C-alpha positions as CSV (number, residue, x, y, z in Angstrom):
1,X,46.0,71.6,33.0
2,X,44.1,74.7,32.0
3,X,40.4,74.3,31.2
4,X,39.6,73.4,27.7
5,X,36.0,74.8,27.9
6,X,34.1,76.9,30.4
7,X,30.8,75.3,29.4
8,X,30.7,71.8,30.9
9,X,29.6,68.5,29.5
10,X,27.4,66.0,31.3
11,X,27.1,62.5,29.7
12,X,24.6,59.8,30.5
13,X,25.9,56.3,31.3
14,X,24.1,53.4,29.7
15,X,24.7,50.2,27.8
16,X,27.0,51.9,25.3
17,X,29.2,53.5,27.9
18,X,29.1,51.4,31.1
19,X,32.5,49.7,30.9
20,X,35.7,51.0,32.5
21,X,37.3,51.4,29.1
22,X,34.4,53.5,27.7
23,X,34.0,55.7,30.8
24,X,37.8,56.4,30.6
25,X,37.5,57.4,27.0
26,X,34.5,59.7,27.8
27,X,36.5,61.4,30.5
28,X,39.5,61.9,28.2
29,X,37.2,63.2,25.5
30,X,35.9,66.0,27.8
31,X,33.2,64.8,30.1
32,X,32.9,66.8,33.4
33,X,30.1,64.8,34.9
34,X,28.0,61.6,34.5
35,X,24.3,61.2,34.7
36,X,23.0,57.9,36.2
37,X,19.5,57.4,34.9
38,X,17.5,55.6,37.6
39,X,14.7,54.9,35.1
40,X,17.0,52.1,33.9
41,X,19.4,49.7,35.5
42,X,19.7,48.0,38.9
43,X,21.3,49.4,42.1
44,X,24.1,46.9,41.6
45,X,24.8,48.2,38.1
46,X,24.7,51.8,39.3
47,X,27.1,51.0,42.1
48,X,29.5,49.3,39.8
49,X,29.5,52.3,37.4
50,X,29.8,54.7,40.4
51,X,32.9,52.9,41.6
52,X,34.5,53.0,38.2
53,X,33.9,56.8,37.8
54,X,35.4,57.6,41.2
55,X,38.4,55.4,40.7
56,X,39.2,56.9,37.3
57,X,38.7,60.4,38.5
58,X,41.1,59.8,41.4
59,X,43.7,58.2,39.0
60,X,43.4,61.2,36.6
61,X,43.4,63.8,39.4
62,X,40.0,65.0,38.2
63,X,36.9,66.1,40.1
64,X,34.0,64.5,38.2
65,X,30.4,65.1,39.2
66,X,27.8,62.3,39.5
67,X,24.1,63.0,39.0
68,X,21.5,60.4,40.1
69,X,18.5,61.2,38.0
70,X,15.2,60.0,39.5
71,X,12.5,58.4,37.3
72,X,9.6,60.3,38.7
73,X,5.9,59.4,38.0
74,X,5.6,57.6,34.6
75,X,2.1,57.8,33.2
76,X,1.6,55.1,30.6
77,X,-1.2,53.2,28.9
78,X,-1.7,49.4,29.4
79,X,-1.1,46.5,27.0
80,X,-3.0,45.6,23.8
81,X,-4.2,42.2,22.7
82,X,-2.2,42.4,19.5
83,X,0.7,44.4,20.8
84,X,-0.3,47.6,19.0
85,X,-3.3,49.2,17.3
86,X,-3.8,51.9,14.7
87,X,-5.9,54.9,15.8
88,X,-7.8,56.6,13.0
89,X,-8.4,60.3,13.0
90,X,-12.1,61.1,13.9
91,X,-12.8,57.8,15.6
92,X,-13.8,57.3,19.3
93,X,-11.2,55.8,21.7
94,X,-11.8,55.1,25.3
95,X,-9.3,55.1,28.2
96,X,-10.4,53.4,31.4
97,X,-9.4,51.6,34.6
98,X,-10.4,48.2,33.2
99,X,-7.3,46.0,33.3
100,X,-8.4,43.9,30.3
101,X,-6.1,44.0,27.3
102,X,-6.8,46.9,24.9
103,X,-7.9,47.0,21.2
104,X,-8.7,49.7,18.6
105,X,-11.7,50.9,20.7
106,X,-10.2,51.2,24.2
107,X,-7.2,50.6,26.5
108,X,-6.4,50.6,30.2
109,X,-5.0,53.8,31.7
110,X,-4.0,52.7,35.3
111,X,-3.9,56.2,36.7
112,X,-7.0,57.3,38.5
113,X,-5.3,60.6,39.3
114,X,-5.5,61.4,35.5
115,X,-9.2,60.9,35.5
116,X,-9.6,63.0,38.6
117,X,-7.9,65.9,36.8
118,X,-9.4,65.5,33.3
119,X,-12.3,67.6,32.0
120,X,-14.2,67.7,28.7
121,X,-12.2,69.8,26.2
122,X,-8.8,68.7,27.4
123,X,-6.3,67.0,25.1
124,X,-4.3,63.9,25.9
125,X,-0.9,63.4,24.2
126,X,0.3,59.8,23.7
127,X,3.7,58.4,22.6
128,X,5.6,61.7,23.0
129,X,2.9,63.7,21.4
130,X,2.6,61.8,18.2
131,X,-1.0,60.9,19.0
132,X,-3.6,63.5,20.2
133,X,-6.9,62.6,21.8
134,X,-9.6,65.2,22.5
135,X,-11.6,64.5,25.7
136,X,-15.4,64.5,25.0
137,X,-16.7,63.0,28.2
138,X,-15.0,61.7,31.4
139,X,-15.6,60.6,35.0
140,X,-13.5,59.2,37.8
141,X,-12.8,55.9,35.9
142,X,-13.2,56.6,32.2
143,X,-12.5,59.2,29.4
144,X,-14.2,59.0,26.0
145,X,-12.1,60.8,23.4
146,X,-12.0,61.6,19.8
147,X,-8.8,60.9,17.9
148,X,-7.5,64.3,16.6
149,X,-4.1,63.0,15.4
150,X,-3.9,59.3,14.8
151,X,-1.2,56.7,14.4
152,X,0.1,53.4,15.8
153,X,-0.1,53.0,19.5
154,X,1.6,50.1,21.4
155,X,1.5,49.2,25.1
156,X,3.2,51.2,27.8
157,X,3.5,54.4,25.8
158,X,3.7,57.6,27.8
159,X,0.7,59.9,28.4
160,X,1.0,63.7,28.8
161,X,-1.6,66.2,29.9
162,X,-0.5,69.7,28.7
163,X,-1.6,72.6,30.9
164,X,-3.1,70.2,33.5
165,X,-1.6,70.0,37.0
166,X,-2.0,66.4,38.3
167,X,-2.7,65.7,42.0
168,X,0.3,63.4,42.3
169,X,3.7,63.8,44.0
170,X,6.8,64.2,42.0
171,X,8.5,61.6,44.2
172,X,7.2,58.0,43.9
173,X,8.0,55.2,46.4
174,X,10.5,53.9,43.8
175,X,12.2,57.4,43.8
176,X,12.4,57.4,47.6
177,X,14.2,54.0,47.6
178,X,16.5,55.1,44.7
179,X,17.3,58.3,46.4
180,X,18.2,56.6,49.7
181,X,20.5,54.3,47.7
182,X,22.1,57.1,45.7
183,X,22.7,59.3,48.8
184,X,24.3,56.4,50.6
185,X,26.5,55.8,47.6
186,X,27.7,59.4,47.7
187,X,26.4,61.0,44.6
188,X,26.9,64.8,44.2
189,X,23.5,65.6,42.7
190,X,19.9,64.3,42.8
191,X,17.8,65.1,39.8
192,X,14.1,65.3,40.4
193,X,11.7,64.7,37.5
194,X,8.1,65.9,37.1
195,X,8.4,69.1,39.1
196,X,5.0,70.8,39.0
197,X,5.3,73.3,41.9
198,X,7.7,74.7,44.4
199,X,6.1,72.3,47.0
200,X,7.6,69.4,45.1
201,X,11.1,70.9,45.5
202,X,10.5,71.5,49.2
203,X,9.5,67.8,49.6
204,X,12.7,66.7,47.9
205,X,14.7,68.9,50.2
206,X,13.3,67.2,53.2
207,X,14.4,63.8,51.8
208,X,17.9,64.9,50.6
209,X,18.9,67.2,53.4
210,X,22.5,68.3,52.9
211,X,23.7,64.9,51.6
212,X,23.7,66.1,47.9
213,X,22.6,69.1,45.8
214,X,19.2,69.1,44.1
215,X,18.6,69.6,40.4
216,X,15.0,70.4,39.5
217,X,14.1,69.2,36.0
218,X,11.7,71.6,34.3
219,X,9.5,69.7,32.0
220,X,5.9,70.7,33.1
221,X,4.2,74.0,32.2
222,X,3.0,74.5,35.7
223,X,6.7,74.7,36.9
224,X,7.2,77.7,34.6
225,X,4.4,79.5,36.5
226,X,6.5,79.2,39.7
227,X,9.9,79.5,38.0
228,X,11.6,82.0,40.3
229,X,10.6,80.2,43.4
230,X,11.6,76.7,42.1
231,X,15.0,78.1,41.0
232,X,15.5,79.8,44.4
233,X,14.8,76.5,46.3
234,X,17.0,74.4,44.0
235,X,20.7,74.1,43.7
236,X,20.6,73.8,39.9
237,X,18.1,73.6,37.1
238,X,17.8,71.3,34.1
239,X,15.9,72.4,31.0
240,X,14.4,69.0,30.2
241,X,13.4,69.9,26.6
242,X,12.0,66.4,25.8
243,X,8.8,66.4,27.9
244,X,8.8,70.2,27.9
245,X,8.4,70.1,24.1
246,X,5.5,67.7,24.5
247,X,3.7,69.5,27.3
248,X,4.1,73.0,25.8
249,X,3.7,74.1,22.2
250,X,7.0,73.0,20.6
251,X,7.7,76.5,19.2
252,X,7.8,77.9,22.7
253,X,10.7,75.6,23.9
254,X,13.5,77.9,22.6
255,X,11.9,80.9,24.3
256,X,11.4,79.0,27.6
257,X,15.1,77.8,27.4
258,X,16.3,81.4,27.2
259,X,14.0,82.5,29.9
260,X,15.1,79.7,32.3
261,X,18.8,80.2,31.6
262,X,18.4,84.0,32.3
263,X,16.5,83.4,35.5
264,X,19.1,80.9,36.7
265,X,21.8,83.5,36.2
266,X,19.8,85.9,38.3
267,X,19.9,83.5,41.3
268,X,23.4,82.2,40.6
269,X,22.1,78.7,40.0
270,X,23.8,76.4,37.5
271,X,21.6,75.5,34.5
272,X,21.9,72.4,32.4
273,X,20.4,72.3,28.9
274,X,19.4,68.7,28.0
275,X,17.6,66.4,25.5
276,X,18.2,65.7,21.8
277,X,21.3,68.0,21.5
278,X,23.1,65.6,19.2
279,X,20.2,63.1,18.6
280,X,21.3,62.0,15.2
281,X,24.6,60.8,16.6
282,X,22.8,57.9,18.3
283,X,23.1,56.2,14.9
284,X,25.4,58.4,12.9
285,X,29.1,59.4,13.4
286,X,28.3,63.1,12.8
287,X,25.5,65.4,13.8
288,X,23.2,67.6,11.6
289,X,24.0,71.2,11.1
290,X,20.9,72.1,13.0
291,X,22.0,70.1,16.0
292,X,25.4,71.9,16.0
293,X,23.6,75.2,15.9
294,X,21.4,74.1,18.8
295,X,24.4,73.2,21.0
296,X,26.1,76.5,20.0
297,X,23.0,78.5,20.9
298,X,22.9,77.0,24.4
299,X,26.6,77.9,24.9
300,X,26.0,81.5,23.6
301,X,23.0,81.7,26.0
302,X,25.4,81.1,28.9
303,X,24.3,77.6,30.0
304,X,26.6,76.1,32.6
305,X,26.4,72.6,31.2
306,X,25.1,70.8,28.1
307,X,24.0,67.2,28.4
308,X,24.1,64.1,26.3
309,X,21.4,61.5,26.9
310,X,20.8,58.6,24.5
311,X,23.8,59.7,22.5
312,X,26.2,58.3,25.1
313,X,23.8,55.9,26.9
314,X,22.7,53.8,24.0
315,X,24.2,55.3,20.9
316,X,26.7,53.8,18.5
317,X,29.2,56.7,18.8
318,X,29.3,57.9,22.5
319,X,32.9,59.1,22.5
320,X,32.5,60.8,19.1
321,X,29.4,62.6,20.5
322,X,31.4,64.0,23.5
323,X,34.2,65.1,21.2
324,X,31.8,66.8,18.9
325,X,30.1,68.6,21.9
326,X,33.5,69.7,23.1
327,X,34.6,70.9,19.7
328,X,31.4,73.0,19.3
329,X,31.9,74.6,22.7
330,X,35.6,75.4,22.0
331,X,34.6,77.0,18.7
332,X,31.9,79.2,20.3
333,X,34.0,80.2,23.3
334,X,36.8,81.3,21.0
335,X,34.5,83.7,19.2
336,X,34.9,87.3,20.4
337,X,31.1,87.6,20.2
338,X,30.7,85.0,22.9
339,X,32.1,87.2,25.7
340,X,30.2,90.2,24.3
341,X,27.0,88.1,24.8
342,X,28.2,87.1,28.3
343,X,28.8,90.8,29.3
344,X,25.5,92.0,27.7
345,X,23.6,89.4,29.7
346,X,25.0,90.5,33.1
347,X,22.7,92.2,35.6
348,X,22.3,95.9,35.4
349,X,20.6,96.4,38.7
350,X,22.3,97.3,42.0
351,X,24.0,94.4,43.9
352,X,21.8,93.0,46.6
353,X,24.5,92.5,49.2
354,X,28.2,92.5,50.0
355,X,28.9,89.1,48.3
356,X,27.2,90.3,45.1
357,X,29.3,93.4,45.0
358,X,32.5,91.6,45.6
359,X,32.0,89.0,42.8
360,X,30.6,91.7,40.4
361,X,33.7,93.8,41.0
362,X,36.1,90.9,40.6
363,X,34.7,90.3,37.1
364,X,35.2,94.0,36.2
365,X,38.8,94.4,37.4
366,X,40.3,92.9,34.1
367,X,38.7,95.8,32.2
368,X,41.0,98.3,34.0
369,X,44.0,96.2,35.1
370,X,46.3,94.6,32.5
371,X,47.4,90.9,32.5
372,X,44.8,89.4,34.9
373,X,45.1,85.7,34.4
374,X,42.5,84.1,36.7
375,X,40.1,84.6,39.6
376,X,40.8,82.4,42.6
377,X,37.7,81.8,44.8
378,X,38.1,80.4,48.3
379,X,34.9,78.6,49.1
380,X,33.9,76.1,51.7
381,X,30.3,75.7,50.4
382,X,30.6,76.7,46.7
383,X,28.7,79.9,47.3
384,X,31.6,82.3,46.3
385,X,32.3,80.3,43.1
386,X,28.7,80.3,42.1
387,X,28.4,84.0,42.5
388,X,31.6,84.5,40.5
389,X,30.5,82.2,37.7
390,X,27.2,84.1,37.4
391,X,29.2,87.1,36.1
392,X,30.7,84.9,33.3
393,X,34.1,86.5,33.5
394,X,36.5,86.2,30.6
395,X,38.9,84.4,33.0
396,X,39.3,80.9,34.5
397,X,37.7,80.5,37.9
398,X,39.9,78.5,40.2
399,X,37.8,77.2,43.1
400,X,39.9,76.4,46.2
401,X,38.0,74.4,48.7
402,X,38.7,72.1,51.7
403,X,35.8,69.8,50.7
404,X,36.1,67.2,48.0
405,X,32.3,67.0,47.6
406,X,32.2,70.8,46.8
407,X,35.0,70.3,44.3
408,X,33.0,67.6,42.5
409,X,29.8,69.8,42.4
410,X,31.8,72.6,40.9
411,X,32.6,70.4,37.9
412,X,29.2,71.4,36.4
413,X,29.6,75.1,37.1
414,X,30.5,77.4,34.2
415,X,34.2,78.2,34.1
416,X,35.1,76.6,37.4
417,X,38.1,74.3,38.0
418,X,38.4,73.0,41.6
419,X,41.5,72.4,43.8
420,X,41.5,70.8,47.2
421,X,43.5,72.7,49.9
422,X,42.8,72.6,53.6
423,X,45.8,74.6,54.8
424,X,44.6,77.9,53.3
425,X,41.4,77.8,55.4
426,X,43.5,77.5,58.6
427,X,45.4,80.8,58.2
428,X,44.5,84.0,56.4
429,X,48.2,84.6,55.8
430,X,48.4,81.6,53.5
431,X,45.7,82.4,51.0
432,X,47.8,84.6,48.8
433,X,50.8,82.2,48.5
434,X,48.5,79.2,47.9
435,X,46.5,81.0,45.3
436,X,49.6,82.0,43.4
437,X,51.0,78.5,43.7
438,X,47.9,76.8,42.3
439,X,47.5,79.3,39.4
440,X,51.2,79.0,38.4
441,X,51.7,75.3,38.8
442,X,48.6,74.5,36.9
443,X,49.5,76.7,33.9
444,X,46.8,79.4,34.5
445,X,49.2,82.2,35.4
446,X,52.8,83.2,34.8
447,X,55.4,85.8,35.9
448,X,54.1,89.3,35.2
449,X,50.4,88.3,35.6
450,X,47.9,89.4,38.2
451,X,45.4,87.1,39.8
452,X,42.2,88.1,41.7
453,X,41.3,86.5,45.0
454,X,37.8,86.5,46.5
455,X,37.0,84.9,49.8
456,X,34.9,85.2,52.9
457,X,36.3,86.3,56.3
458,X,36.4,84.6,58.7
459,X,37.6,81.8,56.5
460,X,35.4,78.7,56.3
461,X,32.2,80.5,57.3
462,X,29.7,79.5,54.7
463,X,27.6,81.9,52.7
464,X,29.8,85.0,53.2
465,X,32.0,86.6,50.6
466,X,33.5,89.9,51.7
467,X,37.1,90.1,50.5
468,X,38.6,91.1,47.1
469,X,42.3,91.1,46.6
470,X,44.7,91.4,43.7
471,X,48.2,89.8,43.6
472,X,51.0,90.5,41.2
473,X,53.2,87.5,40.3
474,X,56.8,88.7,40.1
């Protein structure tokens, strides 16, 4: 079946969506990939859900991506005697390493690395930024603060340090165990939280190897300082707007989102926009107008994928949320202005190499040749398809690959629909016939149309795209 949308949908599996029946409904509603959140759930639960997704995808002849999202370091305060306290503006509040239960004067903060990085004048944000503490004095085991913004604080609430790089690894021992399990399971992507520097990405690469592709989640301001290098080292990027909006001034998040999406296009890396996209649908059957506009903006910006978090994991209306996301995408992509935006955001500089030139030209051919129905990319690694998708052509991208793992990864790539075919990579003579057969039999092209073929020769050699060919279908 032809693609419904070029922008893809990633949904988080949780208590509201973990059954076979619900997962099937989500796939039918338009989900292209599932996020498994390793901050919650057991390995046994994740395996059960993994098996369900794979079986349903096979039964429906779909290539569905699976992302294993690592928890990363979680910085939280300790417990309180009475469960919670109210912090009043202007009062003194102490954070320390003492494990005793907290009260309205102090609480345990079991993270010596935070005290090592703190200095007087810093701000600490608690409970997703709803409470702000200003550091007056600190040492290696204590911080005396003044409450700038007060409110109720209960145990185990998160702590953020804006503009402070912490001397901790993005990968915890729990993450290492979860990563080993997920890779053995066969997930397509590993999502890494708490990326502060490019060194964090390099460390993740060492652990993952070539067993999966790596998504770096950008949620720390220090990561923005090394944005280009982090993107270059990653296979994809997630704009994690939740923590990013706590760590950075909230009004900068839309600007950072556009900057990250643009930079990902430059390096031909898929980009996922995530967090609070249809937040009100956790409890309501329809979103707010502002949320609809937010999703539409991400689509107009050229995001490869938009993600649902609690909406599908714990919300009351998971299937309705996916359908709403799909309907918004369809509406935007049917707007003539959408492709004007896509073309205006293309690179204006010279192509860096042969592969750049081939995929750039393939996207331009429909402007001078009538009745072009699709671009068929022959790819053994996904490289050719990623370069083609970067140009955001006003055509379906049919990714022909011999590797099912590549086909699944392409499910989160803008405009790409994958097909498994090993015969075409055995003989150069077959690529034209197979491309036409795939395009026609799946409803993408008809008699009288042209299709464009891009590939690398010799066939099957990774990272090389050097052929551009047009075919007329009689």
